C-alpha positions in Angstrom: 0.0 0.0 0.0 1.2 3.6 -0.7 1.9 6.2 1.9 -0.9 8.7 2.5 -0.2 12.2 1.3 -0.3 13.5 4.9 2.8 11.4 5.7 4.8 13.1 3.0 4.7 16.6 4.4 7.3 16.3 7.1 11.0 16.3 7.7 12.5 13.3 5.7 14.6 12.2 8.7 18.1 12.3 9.9 19.5 10.1 7.1 18.7 12.4 4.3 19.8 16.0 4.3 20.5 16.8 0.7 19.3 15.8 -2.8 20.4 16.9 -6.2 18.2 17.1 -9.3 19.8 17.1 -12.8 18.8 18.1 -16.3 21.5 17.1 -18.8 22.2 18.3 -22.4 20.4 18.9 -24.9 17.3 20.9 -24.1 17.0 24.5 -25.2 19.9 26.3 -23.4 17.9 29.5 -23.1 15.3 28.0 -20.7 15.7 26.6 -17.2 14.2 23.1 -16.8 10.6 23.3 -15.8 10.7 19.7 -14.6 13.5 20.6 -12.2 12.0 23.9 -11.2 8.6 22.5 -10.5 10.0 19.5 -8.5 12.4 21.7 -6.5 9.6 24.1 -5.5 7.2 21.4 -4.6 9.8 19.4 -2.5 11.0 22.6 -0.8 7.4 23.1 0.4 7.1 19.4 1.5 10.4 19.1 3.2 11.5 22.5 4.6 14.7 21.0 6.2 15.9 19.3 3.1 18.6 21.0 0.9 17.6 20.6 -2.7 19.9 21.7 -5.6 19.0 21.7 -9.3 21.9 21.3 -11.7 21.7 22.5 -15.3 24.9 21.2 -16.9 23.4 21.8 -20.4 23.9 25.5 -19.9 27.6 25.1 -19.2 27.9 22.8 -22.3 26.2 25.5 -24.4 28.7 28.1 -23.1 31.6 25.8 -24.0 30.6 24.7 -27.5 28.9 28.0 -28.5 25.2 28.8 -28.5 24.8 28.4 -32.3 26.4 25.0 -32.4 24.5 23.9 -29.3 21.2 25.0 -30.8 21.9 23.2 -34.0 22.7 20.0 -32.2 19.7 20.2 -29.8 17.4 20.6 -32.8 18.1 17.0 -34.0 17.7 14.0 -31.8 20.4 11.9 -33.3 23.0 14.6 -33.2 22.3 15.1 -29.5 22.3 11.4 -28.6 25.4 10.6 -30.6 27.7 13.0 -28.6 27.3 11.3 -25.2 26.7 8.0 -26.8 30.3 8.0 -27.9 31.3 9.0 -24.3 29.5 6.1 -22.7 30.5 3.5 -25.3 33.9 4.6 -26.8 34.2 1.2 -28.4 31.2 2.2 -30.6 32.6 5.6 -31.5 33.2 4.8 -35.2 29.6 3.9 -36.0 28.3 6.7 -33.8 30.5 9.2 -35.6 28.9 8.2 -38.9 25.5 9.1 -37.4 26.7 12.4 -36.3 28.3 13.4 -39.6 25.3 12.2 -41.6 23.0 14.4 -39.5 25.4 17.3 -39.3 25.6 17.5 -43.1 22.1 18.8 -43.1 23.0 21.9 -41.0 25.2 24.7 -42.4 26.3 25.6 -38.8 27.7 22.1 -38.2 29.5 21.4 -41.4 33.2 21.1 -40.7 32.7 20.5 -37.0 35.1 17.8 -35.7 33.2 15.1 -33.8 36.2 14.0 -31.7 36.9 17.6 -30.5 33.2 18.1 -29.7 32.9 15.0 -27.5 36.1 16.0 -25.8 34.6 19.5 -25.0 31.3 18.0 -23.7 33.1 15.3 -21.7 35.3 17.8 -20.0 32.3 20.0 -18.9 30.4 17.0 -17.6 33.4 15.6 -15.8 33.9 18.9 -14.1 30.2 18.8 -13.0 31.0 15.5 -11.3 34.2 16.7 -9.7 32.6 19.9 -8.3 30.0 18.1 -6.2 30.5 16.2 -3.0 28.3 13.3 -3.8 29.0 11.6 -0.5 26.9 14.3 1.2 23.9 13.5 -1.0 21.1 11.1 -0.1 19.5 10.9 -3.5 20.2 12.2 -7.0 17.4 12.5 -9.6 17.5 12.8 -13.4 14.8 14.3 -15.6 15.1 12.5 -19.0 13.2 13.9 -21.9 13.9 13.9 -25.7 17.6 14.4 -26.5 18.7 13.6 -22.9 19.0 9.9 -22.8 22.7 9.2 -23.5 23.9 12.4 -21.6 21.9 11.3 -18.5 23.2 7.7 -18.7 26.7 9.0 -19.0 26.5 11.3 -16.0 24.8 8.6 -13.9 27.7 6.3 -14.7 30.2 8.9 -13.7 28.5 9.7 -10.5 28.1 6.0 -9.5 31.9 5.6 -10.1 32.5 8.4 -7.5 29.8 7.2 -5.1 28.5 3.7 -5.7 26.1 3.7 -2.9 24.3 6.9 -3.9 20.6 6.1 -4.8 19.8 7.3 -8.4 16.2 7.9 -9.5 15.2 8.8 -13.1 12.0 9.9 -14.6 10.6 12.0 -17.5 8.8 11.7 -20.7 11.3 9.3 -22.3 10.1 6.4 -20.3 6.7 5.2 -19.1 4.9 2.0 -18.3 6.8 -1.1 -19.5 9.7 1.0 -20.6 10.3 1.9 -17.0 10.9 -1.7 -16.1 13.1 -2.2 -19.2 15.2 0.8 -18.2 15.6 -0.4 -14.6 16.7 -3.9 -15.8 19.1 -2.7 -18.4 21.2 -0.1 -16.5 22.3 -1.3 -13.0 23.4 2.2 -12.1 19.7 3.2 -11.9 18.1 2.3 -8.6 14.6 3.7 -9.1 12.4 4.8 -12.0 9.4 7.1 -11.6 6.5 6.5 -14.0 4.6 9.7 -14.8 4.9 13.1 -13.1 7.3 13.2 -10.3 5.9 15.3 -7.4 4.1 12.6 -5.3 6.3 9.6 -6.2 9.6 11.5 -5.5 8.2 12.8 -2.2 7.3 9.2 -1.1 10.7 8.0 -2.2 12.5 10.7 -0.2 10.4 9.8 2.8 11.3 6.2 2.4 15.1 6.7 1.9 15.2 9.3 4.8 13.4 7.1 7.4 14.4 3.5 6.7 17.4 1.3 6.5 18.9 0.4 3.1 18.1 -3.3 3.8 14.4 -2.6 4.3 12.2 -3.7 1.4 10.6 -0.8 -0.5 6.9 -0.7 0.2 4.8 -0.8 -3.0 4.6 2.8 -4.2 2.4 3.9 -7.1 4.6 5.4 -9.8 7.9 4.0 -8.4 9.9 1.0 -9.7 12.9 -0.3 -7.7 15.4 -2.1 -9.9 16.5 -4.6 -7.2 12.9 -5.7 -6.5 11.7 -6.3 -10.0 10.2 -9.7 -10.3 7.2 -9.3 -12.5 5.9 -6.4 -14.5 2.9 -5.5 -12.3 1.1 -2.4 -13.4 3.1 0.4 -11.7 0.4 3.0 -12.6 0.6 6.7 -12.0 0.7 8.7 -8.7 -0.2 12.2 -9.8 -1.6 15.2 -8.1 -5.4 15.4 -8.2 -5.2 19.2 -8.6 -2.5 21.5 -9.9 -3.8 24.4 -7.8 -1.6 23.9 -4.8 1.7 23.9 -6.8 4.1 26.7 -6.0 5.8 28.7 -8.8 8.8 26.9 -10.2 12.1 27.6 -8.5 14.7 28.6 -11.2 17.3 30.0 -8.8 20.0 27.5 -9.6 19.8 28.1 -13.3 20.1 31.8 -12.8 23.1 31.3 -10.5 24.8 29.5 -13.3 23.8 32.2 -15.8 25.4 34.9 -13.6 28.6 32.9 -13.4 29.0 32.9 -17.2 31.4 35.2 -18.9 29.8 38.6 -19.5 29.7 38.2 -23.3 27.9 34.8 -22.8 25.1 36.1 -20.6 21.6 36.5 -22.0 17.9 37.1 -21.0 16.4 33.6 -20.8 12.8 32.5 -21.4 10.9 31.3 -18.4 8.9 28.1 -18.8 5.5 28.1 -17.3 2.6 25.6 -17.3 -1.1 26.1 -17.1 -2.1 22.4 -17.6 -0.9 18.8 -17.9 -2.2 16.4 -20.4 -4.2 17.0 -23.5 -7.9 17.9 -23.4 -8.3 16.9 -27.1 -7.2 13.4 -26.2 -9.8 13.4 -23.3 -12.6 14.7 -25.5 -15.5 12.2 -25.8 -15.9 10.9 -29.3 -12.3 11.7 -30.3 -11.3 8.4 -31.9 -11.8 6.5 -28.7 -9.7 9.0 -26.7 -6.5 8.2 -28.6 -5.6 11.8 -29.4 -3.8 12.7 -32.6 -2.6 9.6 -34.4 1.1 10.4 -34.4 1.3 11.8 -30.9 2.9 10.2 -27.8 3.4 13.3 -25.7 0.9 12.5 -23.0 1.8 9.0 -22.0 3.1 10.2 -18.6 -0.3 11.7 -17.5 -3.8 10.3 -16.8 -6.4 12.8 -18.0 -6.3 16.6 -18.2 -5.8 19.0 -15.4 -5.3 22.8 -15.3 -4.6 25.5 -12.8 -7.0 28.3 -11.7 -6.8 31.5 -13.7 -5.7 33.6 -10.8 -2.9 31.1 -9.9 -1.5 31.2 -13.5 -1.5 35.0 -13.6 0.0 35.4 -10.2 2.7 32.8 -11.0 3.8 34.6 -14.2 3.8 37.9 -12.4 5.9 36.4 -9.7 8.4 34.7 -12.0 8.9 37.7 -14.3 9.4 40.0 -11.3 11.7 37.7 -9.4 14.0 36.9 -12.4 13.7 40.3 -14.1 12.9 38.9 -17.6 9.7 39.1 -19.6 9.9 36.2 -22.0 7.6 33.3 -21.0 6.9 30.0 -22.8 3.9 28.0 -21.9 5.0 24.4 -21.9 1.5 23.0 -22.1 0.8 20.4 -24.9 -2.5 22.3 -25.2 -3.9 25.2 -23.3 -7.3 24.8 -21.7 -10.0 25.9 -24.1 -12.5 27.3 -21.6 -10.1 29.4 -19.4 -7.4 30.7 -21.8 -9.2 33.9 -22.8 -9.6 34.9 -19.2 -5.9 34.0 -18.5 -4.6 36.2 -21.3 -7.0 39.0 -20.5 -5.7 39.1 -16.9 -2.1 38.8 -18.1 -2.7 41.9 -20.2 -3.9 43.6 -17.0 -0.4 43.1 -15.4 0.8 46.1 -17.5 4.1 44.3 -18.3 5.5 44.1 -21.8 5.4 40.3 -21.8 6.7 38.2 -24.7 4.7 35.0 -24.7 4.8 31.7 -26.6 2.1 29.0 -26.5 0.9 25.9 -28.4 -2.8 26.0 -29.6 -5.3 24.2 -31.8 -6.2 25.6 -35.2 -9.8 26.0 -33.9 -8.7 28.9 -31.8 -10.8 31.9 -32.6 -9.6 35.3 -33.9 -11.1 36.8 -30.7 -8.9 34.5 -28.6 -5.9 35.3 -30.7 -6.5 39.0 -30.2 -6.6 38.5 -26.4 -3.3 36.5 -26.7 -1.8 39.3 -28.8 -2.8 42.0 -26.3 -1.2 40.0 -23.5 2.1 39.9 -25.3 1.9 36.7 -27.4 4.3 37.1 -30.3 4.9 33.5 -31.3 2.7 30.4 -31.3 2.8 26.9 -32.6 -0.5 25.7 -34.0 -1.4 22.0 -34.4 -1.8 22.4 -38.1 0.1 19.3 -39.3 -1.7 19.0 -42.7 -3.4 21.1 -45.3 -5.7 18.3 -46.5 -8.9 17.6 -44.7 -8.8 14.0 -45.8 -5.4 13.6 -44.3 -6.4 15.5 -41.2 -9.0 12.8 -40.6 -6.3 10.1 -40.8 -4.3 12.1 -38.3 -7.3 12.2 -35.9 -6.9 16.0 -35.7 -10.6 16.9 -35.7 -9.9 19.9 -37.9 -10.2 20.9 -41.5 -7.9 22.5 -44.1 -10.0 25.7 -44.1 -9.7 26.0 -40.3 -5.9 25.8 -40.7 -6.0 28.4 -43.4 -8.2 30.6 -41.2 -5.7 30.6 -38.3 -2.8 31.2 -40.6 -4.6 34.2 -42.0 -5.5 35.5 -38.6 -1.9 35.2 -37.4 -0.7 37.1 -40.4 -3.2 39.9 -39.7 -2.4 40.2 -36.0 1.4 40.0 -36.5 1.8 36.8 -34.5 4.6 34.6 -35.7 3.1 31.2 -36.6 5.8 28.6 -36.2 3.9 25.5 -37.2 4.5 22.2 -38.9 3.3 20.2 -41.9 3.8 16.4 -41.6 4.8 14.4 -44.7 5.2 10.6 -45.2 2.4 9.8 -42.8 1.5 6.1 -43.2 -1.5 5.5 -45.4 -1.3 8.9 -47.2 -2.4 8.7 -50.8 -2.4 10.7 -54.0 -5.6 12.4 -53.0 -4.0 13.7 -49.8 -1.1 15.1 -51.7 -3.3 16.7 -54.4 -5.4 18.4 -51.7 -2.3 19.6 -50.0 -0.8 21.0 -53.3 -4.1 22.8 -54.0 -4.2 24.4 -50.6 -0.6 25.4 -50.8 -1.4 27.5 -53.9 -3.6 29.6 -51.6 -1.3 29.6 -48.5 1.3 31.7 -50.4 0.6 35.0 -48.5 1.2 33.5 -45.1 4.2 32.5 -43.1 5.5 29.1 -44.4 5.0 26.0 -42.5 8.0 23.9 -41.3 8.4 20.5 -43.1 8.5 17.6 -40.6 8.9 14.0 -41.7 6.7 11.6 -39.9 8.5 9.6 -37.2 6.9 6.8 -35.3 6.7 7.4 -31.6 6.4 4.6 -29.1 3.0 4.4 -27.6 1.3 6.6 -30.2 -2.0 5.4 -31.8 -0.1 4.5 -35.0 2.3 2.4 -33.1 -0.4 0.6 -31.2 -2.5 -0.1 -34.3 0.3 -0.2 -36.9 -1.4 -2.8 -39.0 -4.5 -0.6 -39.2 -2.3 2.1 -40.7 -0.9 -0.2 -43.3 2.4 -1.1 -41.6 3.8 -4.6 -41.4 6.1 -4.4 -38.4 7.4 -1.9 -35.8 10.8 -1.9 -34.0 13.5 0.3 -32.5 15.0 2.8 -34.8 18.2 1.4 -36.3 20.3 4.2 -34.8 19.8 2.8 -31.4 21.5 -0.3 -32.5 24.6 1.8 -33.3 24.4 3.9 -30.1 23.8 1.0 -27.7 25.2 -2.6 -27.3 23.0 -5.4 -28.8 21.8 -6.6 -25.4 20.5 -3.2 -24.5 18.6 -2.8 -27.8 17.0 -6.2 -27.3 15.8 -5.3 -23.9 14.4 -1.8 -24.3 11.7 -0.3 -26.5 13.0 3.1 -27.2 11.0 6.3 -27.8 11.7 6.6 -31.5 10.6 3.6 -33.5 11.0 2.4 -37.1 8.7 0.3 -39.3 8.3 -1.7 -42.4 5.5 -0.5 -44.6 5.0 2.1 -47.3 7.9 4.5 -46.5 9.5 4.2 -49.9 6.2 4.9 -51.5 5.6 7.9 -49.2 8.9 9.5 -50.0 8.2 9.4 -53.7 4.6 10.5 -53.2 5.4 13.6 -51.2 8.2 14.9 -53.4 6.0 17.6 -55.1 5.0 18.9 -51.7 8.6 19.1 -50.5 9.4 21.1 -53.7 6.4 23.4 -53.2 7.2 24.1 -49.6 10.8 25.1 -50.6 9.3 27.5 -53.2 6.9 28.9 -50.6 9.7 29.6 -48.1 11.8 31.2 -50.8 9.1 33.4 -52.2 7.9 34.6 -48.8 11.5 35.4 -47.7 12.2 37.2 -51.0 9.0 39.4 -50.9 9.6 40.3 -47.3 13.2 41.0 -48.1 12.4 43.9 -50.4 12.5 46.3 -47.5 8.9 46.0 -46.3 7.2 43.7 -43.8 3.7 44.6 -44.9 1.4 41.6 -45.7 1.7 39.9 -49.1 -2.0 40.0 -49.6 -3.8 43.0 -48.0 -6.7 45.3 -48.4 -7.6 49.0 -47.8 -11.2 49.7 -47.0 -12.8 52.7 -48.6 -16.2 52.3 -46.9 -18.0 51.8 -50.2 -15.2 50.0 -51.9 -12.2 47.8 -51.1 -8.8 47.8 -52.7 -6.8 44.6 -52.5 -3.1 44.5 -53.1 -1.6 41.2 -54.1 2.2 41.0 -54.1 3.8 38.4 -56.3 7.1 36.6 -56.4 9.5 38.2 -58.9 6.6 40.0 -60.6 4.7 43.3 -60.3 2.0 43.4 -57.6 -1.7 43.2 -58.7 -4.5 45.4 -57.4 -8.2 44.6 -57.3 -11.1 46.9 -56.5 -14.3 45.5 -55.0 -17.4 47.8 -54.9 -20.8 47.6 -53.2 -22.0 44.0 -52.4 -18.7 42.5 -53.6 -16.9 44.5 -50.9 -19.4 43.4 -48.2 -19.3 39.8 -49.2 -15.5 39.8 -49.1 -15.3 41.3 -45.6 -18.0 39.0 -44.4 -15.8 36.0 -45.4 -12.9 37.1 -43.2 -14.4 34.3 -41.1 -14.9 31.2 -43.2 -18.6 30.9 -44.1 -20.8 28.4 -45.9 -22.3 29.4 -49.3 -25.7 28.9 -47.7 -24.9 31.3 -44.9 -23.4 33.9 -47.3 -26.5 33.8 -49.5 -28.8 34.1 -46.5 -26.8 37.1 -45.3 -27.1 38.9 -48.6 -30.6 38.1 -49.8 -30.8 41.1 -52.2 -27.7 39.9 -54.1 -29.0 36.4 -54.7 -27.2 33.1 -55.1 -27.0 33.6 -58.9 -24.6 36.5 -58.3 -22.9 35.4 -55.1 -21.6 32.0 -56.4 -20.0 33.4 -59.6 -18.4 36.2 -57.6 -16.9 33.8 -55.1 -15.7 31.6 -57.9 -13.9 34.5 -59.5 -12.3 35.4 -56.2 -11.1 31.7 -55.8 -9.7 31.8 -59.4 -7.7 34.9 -58.5 -6.4 33.2 -55.3 -8.1 35.9 -53.2 -10.5 33.5 -51.5 -10.0 29.9 -50.4 -12.8 27.4 -50.9 -13.4 24.0 -49.4 -16.7 22.0 -49.5 -18.7 25.1 -50.3 -17.1 27.1 -47.4 -15.3 30.3 -48.3 -12.5 32.3 -46.6 -11.2 35.7 -47.7 -7.4 35.6 -47.6 -6.4 39.3 -47.7 -5.8 40.9 -44.3 -6.2 44.6 -43.4 -3.1 46.7 -44.4 -1.2 48.2 -41.5 -2.3 51.7 -40.7 
């Protein structure tokens, strides 16, 4: 049976005076770890007499190798994992080196970089981290392992255990959950405990256990905690998560900022503060959503059960507190999806703080223009929208619950409001067909005026709906990505199911099928950059309203701009379709004009690429010209 929550909130006992939490390379260097910050703040509140230190060695690595190089490496999983992979398994360096150079060839910033020199630099920084800490004074060390942090965490764990073999090591994070947690504990003897799911309650119980019992005592069954030495059968470890997020204190980023202050003056910068409103994904929890599977490609919510979010007042107070304490105004919401019912109130109250905030958030493409305006007013300057595709048929396969015209709507609204839309389009999704590609190409013809989407090749995530039902998506087999077989010894690869999977199926067909889209995306990026590089940042497709008439200016790539004038009902219909409308709705709204005139007008606007149409729904693409 597990310990009641009331037993956690006390001094952990005389045996445990100090613990260390660690986040290793390669997360974004310009942000403190929200995992460490949240855990430290929570544990400080639970155990007032316990010294808790959070180490961010990735910041020192970034200083040493240079921020541009660090960023380029952290942007690609295999680059990141290969560096410390060669440190853990030097006998495998030759094969790992090939991975690195293959991936590095795709980045202009990394071409010519010497792999041997790089791993030497990183190794020296991490070895200094180990040397500078008195591990014998610690009672527990914990690692948060997320994407791009696996080999670096394992390397540091090995180094620490060599210095202090009896020091208990606990790991957790999004890289491992469920059965993977057992596999990890079995495969790496340096790891003593694995936390499944979020860490606050399991880590609190583990601290209480270590602080008040003898090492020889058997670990009581604890939800969310696996002890390596006591694994016999893979019972369901389950989660042990907070019922509510409302009692969480603001994250503690003091240790990160202490490191930042210690950097050479020319290396210091103003970081972005991570914040969270919620945990989980409400879209995944929405009734009727493909049996609650969430998006077909997604495995980001395996470590949570359900969807929880904080009170509005708590979120606003927390951001006010963090920005005041750390004297920086850039804040990134780390939520997989902001709560749909409370977000407008959150951003309205953030605007009331009268701070020039610079906010980032991830949202769905169903987010309304009104909501975007509230976000903009609060200081949101960059977002990532779950666009993923510009074909409604493909969006259904992705289980997105959205349409191409909704994606076009939010791209248009971001362009109008001056919000940088850093979103993706997925290619090579299993089961994609020629119709999906044709729909995508057609939509791309109309997306020309808006910020280009980033091309992302589909990768198979362990635990995602596609992975669970791979045959239903036309795949024949799923297995660990081949790069893991180069990074790790064979016995490890046979015993662990890693986060990134490979498959046998239609990948060759998909690569050929999506070539035209890849080409069109490159053309889109080139034309958008070229037009905006002519000395003006004004919209590519914009209008000026003359009350009785409308003038539309349509910039073109390497050609003279076109102008169009709409008068009377034409102007009114065009403005009415700034929100996508059905033909029936448009005709009903303009009864004097009549369907016999509305339909031909809209067709003409579509032919001129001034209006986008999908299934008899119409969206005007031009945005108001800046005043």
